[in-house]
N, CA, C, O and CB atoms as a CASP TS submission, in Angstrom:
PFRMAT TS
TARGET T0000
AUTHOR 0000-0000-0000
METHOD Language model
MODEL 1
PARENT N/A
ATOM      1  N   UNK     1      -2.470   1.036 -13.345  1.00  0.00           N
ATOM      2  CA  UNK     1      -1.403   0.718 -12.555  1.00  0.00           C
ATOM      3  C   UNK     1      -0.850   2.166 -12.252  1.00  0.00           C
ATOM      4  O   UNK     1      -0.587   2.452 -11.084  1.00  0.00           O
ATOM      5  CB  UNK     1      -0.373  -0.313 -13.272  1.00  0.00           C
ATOM      6  N   UNK     2      -0.691   2.957 -13.116  1.00  0.00           N
ATOM      7  CA  UNK     2      -0.022   4.312 -13.078  1.00  0.00           C
ATOM      8  C   UNK     2      -0.713   5.099 -12.048  1.00  0.00           C
ATOM      9  O   UNK     2      -0.072   5.828 -11.291  1.00  0.00           O
ATOM     10  CB  UNK     2      -0.066   5.073 -14.465  1.00  0.00           C
ATOM     11  N   UNK     3      -2.060   4.980 -11.979  1.00  0.00           N
ATOM     12  CA  UNK     3      -2.931   5.665 -10.706  1.00  0.00           C
ATOM     13  C   UNK     3      -2.668   5.235  -9.434  1.00  0.00           C
ATOM     14  O   UNK     3      -2.702   5.976  -8.451  1.00  0.00           O
ATOM     15  CB  UNK     3      -4.396   5.445 -10.784  1.00  0.00           C
ATOM     16  N   UNK     4      -2.389   3.986  -9.409  1.00  0.00           N
ATOM     17  CA  UNK     4      -2.106   3.371  -8.111  1.00  0.00           C
ATOM     18  C   UNK     4      -0.685   3.819  -7.619  1.00  0.00           C
ATOM     19  O   UNK     4      -0.488   4.150  -6.449  1.00  0.00           O
ATOM     20  CB  UNK     4      -2.199   1.786  -8.223  1.00  0.00           C
ATOM     21  N   UNK     5       0.265   3.810  -8.550  1.00  0.00           N
ATOM     22  CA  UNK     5       1.527   4.308  -8.115  1.00  0.00           C
ATOM     23  C   UNK     5       1.714   5.717  -7.683  1.00  0.00           C
ATOM     24  O   UNK     5       2.499   6.099  -6.815  1.00  0.00           O
ATOM     25  CB  UNK     5       2.374   4.100  -9.084  1.00  0.00           C
ATOM     26  N   UNK     6       0.908   6.441  -8.381  1.00  0.00           N
ATOM     27  CA  UNK     6       0.757   8.018  -8.007  1.00  0.00           C
ATOM     28  C   UNK     6       0.120   8.046  -6.661  1.00  0.00           C
ATOM     29  O   UNK     6       0.609   8.803  -5.823  1.00  0.00           O
ATOM     30  CB  UNK     6      -0.213   8.918  -9.106  1.00  0.00           C
ATOM     31  N   UNK     7      -0.839   7.368  -6.373  1.00  0.00           N
ATOM     32  CA  UNK     7      -1.359   7.307  -5.041  1.00  0.00           C
ATOM     33  C   UNK     7      -0.481   7.054  -3.858  1.00  0.00           C
ATOM     34  O   UNK     7      -0.364   7.731  -2.837  1.00  0.00           O
ATOM     35  CB  UNK     7      -2.284   6.368  -5.032  1.00  0.00           C
ATOM     36  N   UNK     8       0.102   5.964  -4.195  1.00  0.00           N
ATOM     37  CA  UNK     8       1.172   5.376  -3.018  1.00  0.00           C
ATOM     38  C   UNK     8       2.200   6.478  -2.840  1.00  0.00           C
ATOM     39  O   UNK     8       2.551   6.783  -1.700  1.00  0.00           O
ATOM     40  CB  UNK     8       2.042   3.853  -3.484  1.00  0.00           C
ATOM     41  N   UNK     9       2.709   7.100  -3.920  1.00  0.00           N
ATOM     42  CA  UNK     9       3.700   8.225  -3.839  1.00  0.00           C
ATOM     43  C   UNK     9       3.159   9.231  -2.994  1.00  0.00           C
ATOM     44  O   UNK     9       3.792   9.516  -1.977  1.00  0.00           O
ATOM     45  CB  UNK     9       4.049   8.833  -5.184  1.00  0.00           C
ATOM     46  N   UNK    10       1.998   9.867  -3.269  1.00  0.00           N
ATOM     47  CA  UNK    10       1.362  10.786  -2.788  1.00  0.00           C
ATOM     48  C   UNK    10       1.195  10.489  -1.077  1.00  0.00           C
ATOM     49  O   UNK    10       1.607  11.224  -0.180  1.00  0.00           O
ATOM     50  CB  UNK    10       0.091  10.881  -3.640  1.00  0.00           C
ATOM     51  N   UNK    11       0.561   9.358  -0.945  1.00  0.00           N
ATOM     52  CA  UNK    11       0.480   9.044   0.273  1.00  0.00           C
ATOM     53  C   UNK    11       1.535   9.131   1.357  1.00  0.00           C
ATOM     54  O   UNK    11       1.484   9.752   2.418  1.00  0.00           O
ATOM     55  CB  UNK    11       0.123   8.018   0.191  1.00  0.00           C
ATOM     56  N   UNK    12       2.626   8.277   0.797  1.00  0.00           N
ATOM     57  CA  UNK    12       3.761   8.246   1.413  1.00  0.00           C
ATOM     58  C   UNK    12       4.516   9.627   1.742  1.00  0.00           C
ATOM     59  O   UNK    12       5.187   9.809   2.758  1.00  0.00           O
ATOM     60  CB  UNK    12       4.499   7.429   0.658  1.00  0.00           C
ATOM     61  N   UNK    13       4.317  10.499   0.803  1.00  0.00           N
ATOM     62  CA  UNK    13       5.013  11.732   0.859  1.00  0.00           C
ATOM     63  C   UNK    13       4.040  12.681   1.988  1.00  0.00           C
ATOM     64  O   UNK    13       4.608  13.416   2.795  1.00  0.00           O
ATOM     65  CB  UNK    13       5.155  12.410  -0.803  1.00  0.00           C
ATOM     66  N   UNK    14       2.883  12.598   1.953  1.00  0.00           N
ATOM     67  CA  UNK    14       2.089  13.252   2.911  1.00  0.00           C
ATOM     68  C   UNK    14       2.198  12.872   4.366  1.00  0.00           C
ATOM     69  O   UNK    14       2.146  13.689   5.286  1.00  0.00           O
ATOM     70  CB  UNK    14       0.811  13.093   2.535  1.00  0.00           C
ATOM     71  N   UNK    15       2.364  11.494   4.515  1.00  0.00           N
ATOM     72  CA  UNK    15       2.494  10.924   5.684  1.00  0.00           C
ATOM     73  C   UNK    15       4.049  11.356   6.223  1.00  0.00           C
ATOM     74  O   UNK    15       4.211  11.645   7.409  1.00  0.00           O
ATOM     75  CB  UNK    15       2.199   9.349   5.508  1.00  0.00           C
ATOM     76  N   UNK    16       4.969  11.373   5.437  1.00  0.00           N
ATOM     77  CA  UNK    16       6.443  11.788   5.910  1.00  0.00           C
ATOM     78  C   UNK    16       6.131  13.334   6.249  1.00  0.00           C
ATOM     79  O   UNK    16       6.483  13.715   7.366  1.00  0.00           O
ATOM     80  CB  UNK    16       7.794  11.564   4.592  1.00  0.00           C
ATOM     81  N   UNK    17       5.587  14.140   5.503  1.00  0.00           N
ATOM     82  CA  UNK    17       5.470  15.610   5.676  1.00  0.00           C
ATOM     83  C   UNK    17       4.755  15.763   6.940  1.00  0.00           C
ATOM     84  O   UNK    17       5.064  16.737   7.626  1.00  0.00           O
ATOM     85  CB  UNK    17       4.722  16.349   4.489  1.00  0.00           C
ATOM     86  N   UNK    18       3.835  14.952   7.372  1.00  0.00           N
ATOM     87  CA  UNK    18       3.154  15.056   8.703  1.00  0.00           C
ATOM     88  C   UNK    18       4.056  14.688   9.784  1.00  0.00           C
ATOM     89  O   UNK    18       3.636  14.901  10.922  1.00  0.00           O
ATOM     90  CB  UNK    18       1.929  14.186   8.783  1.00  0.00           C
ATOM     91  N   UNK    19       5.082  14.236   9.668  1.00  0.00           N
ATOM     92  CA  UNK    19       6.078  13.739  10.599  1.00  0.00           C
ATOM     93  C   UNK    19       5.886  12.142  10.908  1.00  0.00           C
ATOM     94  O   UNK    19       6.565  11.723  11.846  1.00  0.00           O
ATOM     95  CB  UNK    19       5.972  14.605  11.943  1.00  0.00           C
ATOM     96  N   UNK    20       5.119  11.281  10.294  1.00  0.00           N
ATOM     97  CA  UNK    20       5.074   9.855  10.627  1.00  0.00           C
ATOM     98  C   UNK    20       6.471   9.231  10.464  1.00  0.00           C
ATOM     99  O   UNK    20       7.023   9.190   9.364  1.00  0.00           O
ATOM    100  CB  UNK    20       4.036   9.115   9.726  1.00  0.00           C
ATOM    101  N   UNK    21       7.005   8.767  11.538  1.00  0.00           N
ATOM    102  CA  UNK    21       8.283   8.052  11.455  1.00  0.00           C
ATOM    103  C   UNK    21       8.334   6.722  10.636  1.00  0.00           C
ATOM    104  O   UNK    21       9.398   6.187  10.322  1.00  0.00           O
ATOM    105  CB  UNK    21       8.704   7.759  12.818  1.00  0.00           C
ATOM    106  N   UNK    22       7.114   6.236  10.320  1.00  0.00           N
ATOM    107  CA  UNK    22       7.072   5.086   9.589  1.00  0.00           C
ATOM    108  C   UNK    22       7.180   5.410   8.081  1.00  0.00           C
ATOM    109  O   UNK    22       7.168   4.462   7.295  1.00  0.00           O
ATOM    110  CB  UNK    22       5.841   4.340   9.926  1.00  0.00           C
ATOM    111  N   UNK    23       7.263   6.425   7.708  1.00  0.00           N
ATOM    112  CA  UNK    23       7.511   6.848   6.308  1.00  0.00           C
ATOM    113  C   UNK    23       8.535   7.651   5.819  1.00  0.00           C
ATOM    114  O   UNK    23       8.287   8.675   5.183  1.00  0.00           O
ATOM    115  CB  UNK    23       6.563   7.420   5.914  1.00  0.00           C
ATOM    116  N   UNK    24       9.922   7.191   6.117  1.00  0.00           N
ATOM    117  CA  UNK    24      11.182   8.065   5.720  1.00  0.00           C
ATOM    118  C   UNK    24      11.012   8.023   4.128  1.00  0.00           C
ATOM    119  O   UNK    24      10.617   7.043   3.497  1.00  0.00           O
ATOM    120  CB  UNK    24      12.811   7.375   6.299  1.00  0.00           C
ATOM    121  N   UNK    25      11.327   9.082   3.671  1.00  0.00           N
ATOM    122  CA  UNK    25      11.421   9.296   2.056  1.00  0.00           C
ATOM    123  C   UNK    25      12.996   9.013   1.562  1.00  0.00           C
ATOM    124  O   UNK    25      13.914   9.392   2.290  1.00  0.00           O
ATOM    125  CB  UNK    25      10.952  11.026   1.618  1.00  0.00           C
ATOM    126  N   UNK    26      13.217   8.471   0.556  1.00  0.00           N
ATOM    127  CA  UNK    26      12.341   7.717  -0.253  1.00  0.00           C
ATOM    128  C   UNK    26      12.116   6.179  -0.037  1.00  0.00           C
ATOM    129  O   UNK    26      11.524   5.534  -0.902  1.00  0.00           O
ATOM    130  CB  UNK    26      12.785   7.903  -1.515  1.00  0.00           C
ATOM    131  N   UNK    27      12.627   5.527   1.216  1.00  0.00           N
ATOM    132  CA  UNK    27      12.669   4.297   1.475  1.00  0.00           C
ATOM    133  C   UNK    27      11.218   3.850   1.516  1.00  0.00           C
ATOM    134  O   UNK    27      10.876   2.865   0.862  1.00  0.00           O
ATOM    135  CB  UNK    27      13.438   4.061   2.651  1.00  0.00           C
ATOM    136  N   UNK    28      10.346   4.535   2.261  1.00  0.00           N
ATOM    137  CA  UNK    28       8.824   3.969   2.209  1.00  0.00           C
ATOM    138  C   UNK    28       8.177   4.162   0.674  1.00  0.00           C
ATOM    139  O   UNK    28       7.421   3.301   0.224  1.00  0.00           O
ATOM    140  CB  UNK    28       7.797   4.885   3.395  1.00  0.00           C
ATOM    141  N   UNK    29       8.426   5.001   0.134  1.00  0.00           N
ATOM    142  CA  UNK    29       7.781   4.974  -1.425  1.00  0.00           C
ATOM    143  C   UNK    29       8.299   3.744  -2.239  1.00  0.00           C
ATOM    144  O   UNK    29       7.534   3.057  -2.916  1.00  0.00           O
ATOM    145  CB  UNK    29       8.240   6.399  -2.341  1.00  0.00           C
ATOM    146  N   UNK    30       9.632   3.506  -2.136  1.00  0.00           N
ATOM    147  CA  UNK    30      10.104   2.470  -2.840  1.00  0.00           C
ATOM    148  C   UNK    30       9.462   0.916  -2.498  1.00  0.00           C
ATOM    149  O   UNK    30       9.089   0.075  -3.315  1.00  0.00           O
ATOM    150  CB  UNK    30      11.562   2.553  -2.611  1.00  0.00           C
ATOM    151  N   UNK    31       9.467   0.840  -1.125  1.00  0.00           N
ATOM    152  CA  UNK    31       8.953  -0.301  -0.591  1.00  0.00           C
ATOM    153  C   UNK    31       7.623  -0.576  -0.973  1.00  0.00           C
ATOM    154  O   UNK    31       7.300  -1.672  -1.432  1.00  0.00           O
ATOM    155  CB  UNK    31       9.041  -0.273   0.722  1.00  0.00           C
ATOM    156  N   UNK    32       6.668   0.554  -0.777  1.00  0.00           N
ATOM    157  CA  UNK    32       5.307   0.461  -0.946  1.00  0.00           C
ATOM    158  C   UNK    32       5.093   0.300  -2.492  1.00  0.00           C
ATOM    159  O   UNK    32       4.284  -0.519  -2.928  1.00  0.00           O
ATOM    160  CB  UNK    32       4.583   1.701  -0.324  1.00  0.00           C
ATOM    161  N   UNK    33       5.772   1.028  -3.227  1.00  0.00           N
ATOM    162  CA  UNK    33       5.525   1.027  -4.675  1.00  0.00           C
ATOM    163  C   UNK    33       5.910  -0.545  -5.164  1.00  0.00           C
ATOM    164  O   UNK    33       5.056  -1.164  -5.800  1.00  0.00           O
ATOM    165  CB  UNK    33       6.503   2.272  -5.460  1.00  0.00           C
ATOM    166  N   UNK    34       6.860  -1.011  -4.940  1.00  0.00           N
ATOM    167  CA  UNK    34       7.360  -2.368  -5.273  1.00  0.00           C
ATOM    168  C   UNK    34       6.159  -3.369  -4.712  1.00  0.00           C
ATOM    169  O   UNK    34       5.917  -4.305  -5.474  1.00  0.00           O
ATOM    170  CB  UNK    34       8.932  -2.668  -4.526  1.00  0.00           C
ATOM    171  N   UNK    35       5.545  -3.326  -3.764  1.00  0.00           N
ATOM    172  CA  UNK    35       4.558  -4.114  -3.324  1.00  0.00           C
ATOM    173  C   UNK    35       3.345  -3.693  -4.071  1.00  0.00           C
ATOM    174  O   UNK    35       2.514  -4.574  -4.291  1.00  0.00           O
ATOM    175  CB  UNK    35       4.417  -4.048  -1.870  1.00  0.00           C
ATOM    176  N   UNK    36       3.151  -2.712  -4.420  1.00  0.00           N
ATOM    177  CA  UNK    36       1.900  -2.353  -5.181  1.00  0.00           C
ATOM    178  C   UNK    36       1.956  -2.796  -6.627  1.00  0.00           C
ATOM    179  O   UNK    36       1.109  -3.586  -7.042  1.00  0.00           O
ATOM    180  CB  UNK    36       1.658  -0.830  -5.143  1.00  0.00           C
ATOM    181  N   UNK    37       2.954  -2.308  -7.452  1.00  0.00           N
ATOM    182  CA  UNK    37       3.030  -2.592  -8.743  1.00  0.00           C
ATOM    183  C   UNK    37       3.713  -4.032  -9.096  1.00  0.00           C
ATOM    184  O   UNK    37       3.589  -4.479 -10.237  1.00  0.00           O
ATOM    185  CB  UNK    37       3.728  -1.475  -9.336  1.00  0.00           C
ATOM    186  N   UNK    38       4.326  -4.641  -8.251  1.00  0.00           N
ATOM    187  CA  UNK    38       5.109  -5.929  -8.370  1.00  0.00           C
ATOM    188  C   UNK    38       6.335  -5.819  -9.298  1.00  0.00           C
ATOM    189  O   UNK    38       6.573  -4.749  -9.859  1.00  0.00           O
ATOM    190  CB  UNK    38       4.186  -7.058  -8.906  1.00  0.00           C
ATOM    191  N   UNK    39       7.060  -6.821  -9.460  1.00  0.00           N
ATOM    192  CA  UNK    39       8.329  -6.632  -9.976  1.00  0.00           C
ATOM    193  C   UNK    39       8.188  -6.387 -11.680  1.00  0.00           C
ATOM    194  O   UNK    39       9.034  -5.820 -12.371  1.00  0.00           O
ATOM    195  CB  UNK    39       9.239  -7.959  -9.545  1.00  0.00           C
ATOM    196  N   UNK    40       7.102  -6.875 -12.082  1.00  0.00           N
ATOM    197  CA  UNK    40       7.005  -6.694 -13.694  1.00  0.00           C
ATOM    198  C   UNK    40       6.871  -5.000 -13.981  1.00  0.00           C
ATOM    199  O   UNK    40       7.368  -4.508 -14.994  1.00  0.00           O
ATOM    200  CB  UNK    40       5.461  -7.616 -14.372  1.00  0.00           C
ATOM    201  N   UNK    41       6.257  -4.307 -13.128  1.00  0.00           N
ATOM    202  CA  UNK    41       6.144  -2.948 -13.443  1.00  0.00           C
ATOM    203  C   UNK    41       7.126  -2.042 -12.525  1.00  0.00           C
ATOM    204  O   UNK    41       7.032  -0.826 -12.688  1.00  0.00           O
ATOM    205  CB  UNK    41       4.655  -2.547 -13.280  1.00  0.00           C
ATOM    206  N   UNK    42       7.887  -2.434 -11.753  1.00  0.00           N
ATOM    207  CA  UNK    42       8.892  -1.923 -10.856  1.00  0.00           C
ATOM    208  C   UNK    42       9.749  -0.786 -11.503  1.00  0.00           C
ATOM    209  O   UNK    42       9.896   0.337 -11.020  1.00  0.00           O
ATOM    210  CB  UNK    42       9.787  -3.076 -10.408  1.00  0.00           C
ATOM    211  N   UNK    43      10.233  -1.198 -12.544  1.00  0.00           N
ATOM    212  CA  UNK    43      11.262  -0.176 -13.406  1.00  0.00           C
ATOM    213  C   UNK    43      10.519   0.930 -13.816  1.00  0.00           C
ATOM    214  O   UNK    43      11.108   1.976 -13.545  1.00  0.00           O
ATOM    215  CB  UNK    43      11.936  -0.811 -14.779  1.00  0.00           C
ATOM    216  N   UNK    44       9.345   1.103 -14.421  1.00  0.00           N
ATOM    217  CA  UNK    44       8.642   1.998 -14.832  1.00  0.00           C
ATOM    218  C   UNK    44       8.275   2.891 -13.434  1.00  0.00           C
ATOM    219  O   UNK    44       8.540   4.087 -13.312  1.00  0.00           O
ATOM    220  CB  UNK    44       7.499   1.362 -15.648  1.00  0.00           C
ATOM    221  N   UNK    45       7.681   2.145 -12.516  1.00  0.00           N
ATOM    222  CA  UNK    45       7.397   2.846 -11.253  1.00  0.00           C
ATOM    223  C   UNK    45       8.575   3.643 -10.563  1.00  0.00           C
ATOM    224  O   UNK    45       8.383   4.725 -10.008  1.00  0.00           O
ATOM    225  CB  UNK    45       6.903   1.832 -10.295  1.00  0.00           C
ATOM    226  N   UNK    46       9.841   3.012 -10.640  1.00  0.00           N
ATOM    227  CA  UNK    46      10.925   3.600 -10.053  1.00  0.00           C
ATOM    228  C   UNK    46      11.342   4.803 -10.739  1.00  0.00           C
ATOM    229  O   UNK    46      11.792   5.759 -10.108  1.00  0.00           O
ATOM    230  CB  UNK    46      11.962   2.708  -9.965  1.00  0.00           C
ATOM    231  N   UNK    47      11.205   4.807 -12.121  1.00  0.00           N
ATOM    232  CA  UNK    47      11.528   5.992 -12.941  1.00  0.00           C
ATOM    233  C   UNK    47      10.547   7.147 -12.608  1.00  0.00           C
ATOM    234  O   UNK    47      11.005   8.290 -12.584  1.00  0.00           O
ATOM    235  CB  UNK    47      11.461   5.634 -14.482  1.00  0.00           C
ATOM    236  N   UNK    48       9.237   6.939 -12.351  1.00  0.00           N
ATOM    237  CA  UNK    48       8.259   7.926 -11.999  1.00  0.00           C
ATOM    238  C   UNK    48       8.801   8.312 -10.536  1.00  0.00           C
ATOM    239  O   UNK    48       8.899   9.516 -10.297  1.00  0.00           O
ATOM    240  CB  UNK    48       6.648   7.333 -12.059  1.00  0.00           C
ATOM    241  N   UNK    49       9.091   7.573  -9.731  1.00  0.00           N
ATOM    242  CA  UNK    49       9.359   7.908  -8.339  1.00  0.00           C
ATOM    243  C   UNK    49      10.629   8.949  -8.323  1.00  0.00           C
ATOM    244  O   UNK    49      10.667   9.994  -7.673  1.00  0.00           O
ATOM    245  CB  UNK    49       9.665   6.508  -7.471  1.00  0.00           C
ATOM    246  N   UNK    50      11.594   8.471  -9.122  1.00  0.00           N
ATOM    247  CA  UNK    50      12.933   9.218  -9.285  1.00  0.00           C
ATOM    248  C   UNK    50      12.531  10.614  -9.858  1.00  0.00           C
ATOM    249  O   UNK    50      13.157  11.596  -9.456  1.00  0.00           O
ATOM    250  CB  UNK    50      14.028   8.403 -10.333  1.00  0.00           C
ATOM    251  N   UNK    51      11.588  10.758 -10.715  1.00  0.00           N
ATOM    252  CA  UNK    51      11.189  11.921 -11.411  1.00  0.00           C
ATOM    253  C   UNK    51      10.468  12.898 -10.355  1.00  0.00           C
ATOM    254  O   UNK    51      10.592  14.121 -10.421  1.00  0.00           O
ATOM    255  CB  UNK    51      10.240  11.516 -12.638  1.00  0.00           C
ATOM    256  N   UNK    52       9.694  12.235  -9.363  1.00  0.00           N
ATOM    257  CA  UNK    52       8.908  12.895  -8.480  1.00  0.00           C
ATOM    258  C   UNK    52       9.830  13.565  -7.401  1.00  0.00           C
ATOM    259  O   UNK    52       9.763  14.736  -7.025  1.00  0.00           O
ATOM    260  CB  UNK    52       7.893  11.939  -7.900  1.00  0.00           C
ATOM    261  N   UNK    53      10.679  12.623  -6.989  1.00  0.00           N
ATOM    262  CA  UNK    53      11.806  13.050  -5.807  1.00  0.00           C
ATOM    263  C   UNK    53      12.540  14.283  -6.554  1.00  0.00           C
ATOM    264  O   UNK    53      12.752  15.307  -5.905  1.00  0.00           O
ATOM    265  CB  UNK    53      13.084  11.630  -5.359  1.00  0.00           C
ATOM    266  N   UNK    54      12.884  14.208  -7.750  1.00  0.00           N
ATOM    267  CA  UNK    54      13.794  15.180  -8.331  1.00  0.00           C
ATOM    268  C   UNK    54      13.046  16.472  -8.314  1.00  0.00           C
ATOM    269  O   UNK    54      13.641  17.457  -7.877  1.00  0.00           O
ATOM    270  CB  UNK    54      14.269  14.788  -9.780  1.00  0.00           C
ATOM    271  N   UNK    55      11.836  16.593  -8.726  1.00  0.00           N
ATOM    272  CA  UNK    55      11.034  17.523  -8.712  1.00  0.00           C
ATOM    273  C   UNK    55      10.739  18.175  -7.245  1.00  0.00           C
ATOM    274  O   UNK    55      10.630  19.388  -7.068  1.00  0.00           O
ATOM    275  CB  UNK    55       9.949  17.016  -9.354  1.00  0.00           C
ATOM    276  N   UNK    56      10.653  17.431  -6.470  1.00  0.00           N
ATOM    277  CA  UNK    56      10.411  17.933  -4.977  1.00  0.00           C
ATOM    278  C   UNK    56      11.608  18.517  -4.483  1.00  0.00           C
ATOM    279  O   UNK    56      11.505  19.493  -3.740  1.00  0.00           O
ATOM    280  CB  UNK    56       9.990  16.790  -3.964  1.00  0.00           C
ATOM    281  N   UNK    57      12.863  18.018  -4.816  1.00  0.00           N
ATOM    282  CA  UNK    57      14.197  18.686  -4.462  1.00  0.00           C
ATOM    283  C   UNK    57      14.210  20.027  -5.062  1.00  0.00           C
ATOM    284  O   UNK    57      14.424  20.989  -4.325  1.00  0.00           O
ATOM    285  CB  UNK    57      15.458  17.871  -4.975  1.00  0.00           C
ATOM    286  N   UNK    58      13.992  20.209  -6.395  1.00  0.00           N
ATOM    287  CA  UNK    58      14.113  21.325  -7.105  1.00  0.00           C
ATOM    288  C   UNK    58      13.091  22.388  -6.339  1.00  0.00           C
ATOM    289  O   UNK    58      13.423  23.551  -6.109  1.00  0.00           O
ATOM    290  CB  UNK    58      13.795  21.015  -8.662  1.00  0.00           C
ATOM    291  N   UNK    59      11.943  21.890  -6.017  1.00  0.00           N
ATOM    292  CA  UNK    59      10.939  23.030  -5.479  1.00  0.00           C
ATOM    293  C   UNK    59      11.406  23.419  -4.164  1.00  0.00           C
ATOM    294  O   UNK    59      11.280  24.602  -3.847  1.00  0.00           O
ATOM    295  CB  UNK    59       9.365  22.552  -5.347  1.00  0.00           C
ATOM    296  N   UNK    60      11.982  22.512  -3.268  1.00  0.00           N
ATOM    297  CA  UNK    60      12.557  22.759  -2.022  1.00  0.00           C
ATOM    298  C   UNK    60      13.747  23.829  -2.076  1.00  0.00           C
ATOM    299  O   UNK    60      13.905  24.709  -1.229  1.00  0.00           O
ATOM    300  CB  UNK    60      13.025  21.438  -1.473  1.00  0.00           C
ATOM    301  N   UNK    61      14.559  23.626  -3.194  1.00  0.00           N
ATOM    302  CA  UNK    61      15.821  24.496  -3.518  1.00  0.00           C
ATOM    303  C   UNK    61      15.303  25.966  -3.854  1.00  0.00           C
ATOM    304  O   UNK    61      15.733  26.993  -3.329  1.00  0.00           O
ATOM    305  CB  UNK    61      16.711  23.851  -4.863  1.00  0.00           C
ATOM    306  N   UNK    62      14.344  25.889  -4.781  1.00  0.00           N
ATOM    307  CA  UNK    62      13.807  27.184  -5.209  1.00  0.00           C
ATOM    308  C   UNK    62      13.270  27.815  -3.649  1.00  0.00           C
ATOM    309  O   UNK    62      13.788  28.816  -3.153  1.00  0.00           O
ATOM    310  CB  UNK    62      12.457  26.955  -6.503  1.00  0.00           C
ATOM    311  N   UNK    63      12.415  27.224  -3.146  1.00  0.00           N
ATOM    312  CA  UNK    63      11.804  27.883  -1.928  1.00  0.00           C
ATOM    313  C   UNK    63      12.964  28.539  -0.898  1.00  0.00           C
ATOM    314  O   UNK    63      12.918  29.698  -0.485  1.00  0.00           O
ATOM    315  CB  UNK    63      10.899  26.713  -1.115  1.00  0.00           C
ATOM    316  N   UNK    64      13.909  27.659  -0.599  1.00  0.00           N
ATOM    317  CA  UNK    64      15.012  27.945  -0.023  1.00  0.00           C
ATOM    318  C   UNK    64      15.732  29.229  -0.422  1.00  0.00           C
ATOM    319  O   UNK    64      16.099  30.077   0.392  1.00  0.00           O
ATOM    320  CB  UNK    64      15.747  26.914  -0.186  1.00  0.00           C
ATOM    321  N   UNK    65      15.885  29.295  -1.600  1.00  0.00           N
ATOM    322  CA  UNK    65      16.578  30.466  -2.291  1.00  0.00           C
ATOM    323  C   UNK    65      15.833  31.649  -2.034  1.00  0.00           C
ATOM    324  O   UNK    65      16.377  32.715  -1.745  1.00  0.00           O
ATOM    325  CB  UNK    65      16.723  30.295  -3.809  1.00  0.00           C
ATOM    326  N   UNK    66      14.406  31.466  -2.147  1.00  0.00           N
ATOM    327  CA  UNK    66      13.509  32.717  -2.155  1.00  0.00           C
ATOM    328  C   UNK    66      13.470  33.167  -0.711  1.00  0.00           C
ATOM    329  O   UNK    66      13.340  34.365  -0.461  1.00  0.00           O
ATOM    330  CB  UNK    66      11.966  32.429  -2.733  1.00  0.00           C
ATOM    331  N   UNK    67      13.571  32.302   0.214  1.00  0.00           N
ATOM    332  CA  UNK    67      13.597  32.617   1.552  1.00  0.00           C
ATOM    333  C   UNK    67      15.005  33.320   2.029  1.00  0.00           C
ATOM    334  O   UNK    67      15.104  34.228   2.855  1.00  0.00           O
ATOM    335  CB  UNK    67      13.311  31.327   2.302  1.00  0.00           C
ATOM    336  N   UNK    68      15.837  32.820   1.465  1.00  0.00           N
ATOM    337  CA  UNK    68      17.391  33.509   1.583  1.00  0.00           C
ATOM    338  C   UNK    68      17.463  34.811   1.114  1.00  0.00           C
ATOM    339  O   UNK    68      18.003  35.706   1.764  1.00  0.00           O
ATOM    340  CB  UNK    68      18.514  32.766   0.754  1.00  0.00           C
ATOM    341  N   UNK    69      16.905  34.992  -0.078  1.00  0.00           N
ATOM    342  CA  UNK    69      16.783  36.466  -0.538  1.00  0.00           C
ATOM    343  C   UNK    69      15.844  37.258   0.074  1.00  0.00           C
ATOM    344  O   UNK    69      15.889  38.445  -0.249  1.00  0.00           O
ATOM    345  CB  UNK    69      16.483  36.580  -1.881  1.00  0.00           C
ATOM    346  N   UNK    70      14.896  36.890   0.972  1.00  0.00           N
ATOM    347  CA  UNK    70      14.063  37.497   1.669  1.00  0.00           C
ATOM    348  C   UNK    70      12.804  37.811   1.035  1.00  0.00           C
ATOM    349  O   UNK    70      12.035  38.670   1.467  1.00  0.00           O
ATOM    350  CB  UNK    70      14.621  38.491   2.114  1.00  0.00           C
ATOM    351  N   UNK    71      12.584  37.051  -0.079  1.00  0.00           N
ATOM    352  CA  UNK    71      11.273  37.303  -0.782  1.00  0.00           C
ATOM    353  C   UNK    71      10.291  36.355  -0.301  1.00  0.00           C
ATOM    354  O   UNK    71       9.194  36.401  -0.858  1.00  0.00           O
ATOM    355  CB  UNK    71      11.378  37.188  -2.311  1.00  0.00           C
ATOM    356  N   UNK    72      10.439  35.606   0.510  1.00  0.00           N
ATOM    357  CA  UNK    72       9.367  34.735   1.266  1.00  0.00           C
ATOM    358  C   UNK    72       9.688  34.451   2.760  1.00  0.00           C
ATOM    359  O   UNK    72      10.830  34.353   3.210  1.00  0.00           O
ATOM    360  CB  UNK    72       9.218  33.319   0.546  1.00  0.00           C
ATOM    361  N   UNK    73       8.624  34.339   3.416  1.00  0.00           N
ATOM    362  CA  UNK    73       9.148  33.900   5.011  1.00  0.00           C
ATOM    363  C   UNK    73       8.831  32.485   5.317  1.00  0.00           C
ATOM    364  O   UNK    73       9.134  32.007   6.410  1.00  0.00           O
ATOM    365  CB  UNK    73       8.381  34.802   6.265  1.00  0.00           C
TER
END
């Protein structure tokens, strides 16, 4: 189940990143995960999703800081 959840999160993220309007984050991830894992495993999948989204926000913040400081373009 964990592998399926990771695949759904990655797919939604990639489609959102490519600009697909049908995949707004985190709404698309939550909907697809819930459908994939069912109510029984939703709590654990939601925890994983929140961890993933937090990590993505932190990565973006670090990148933005490096750009602001002129260390990256």
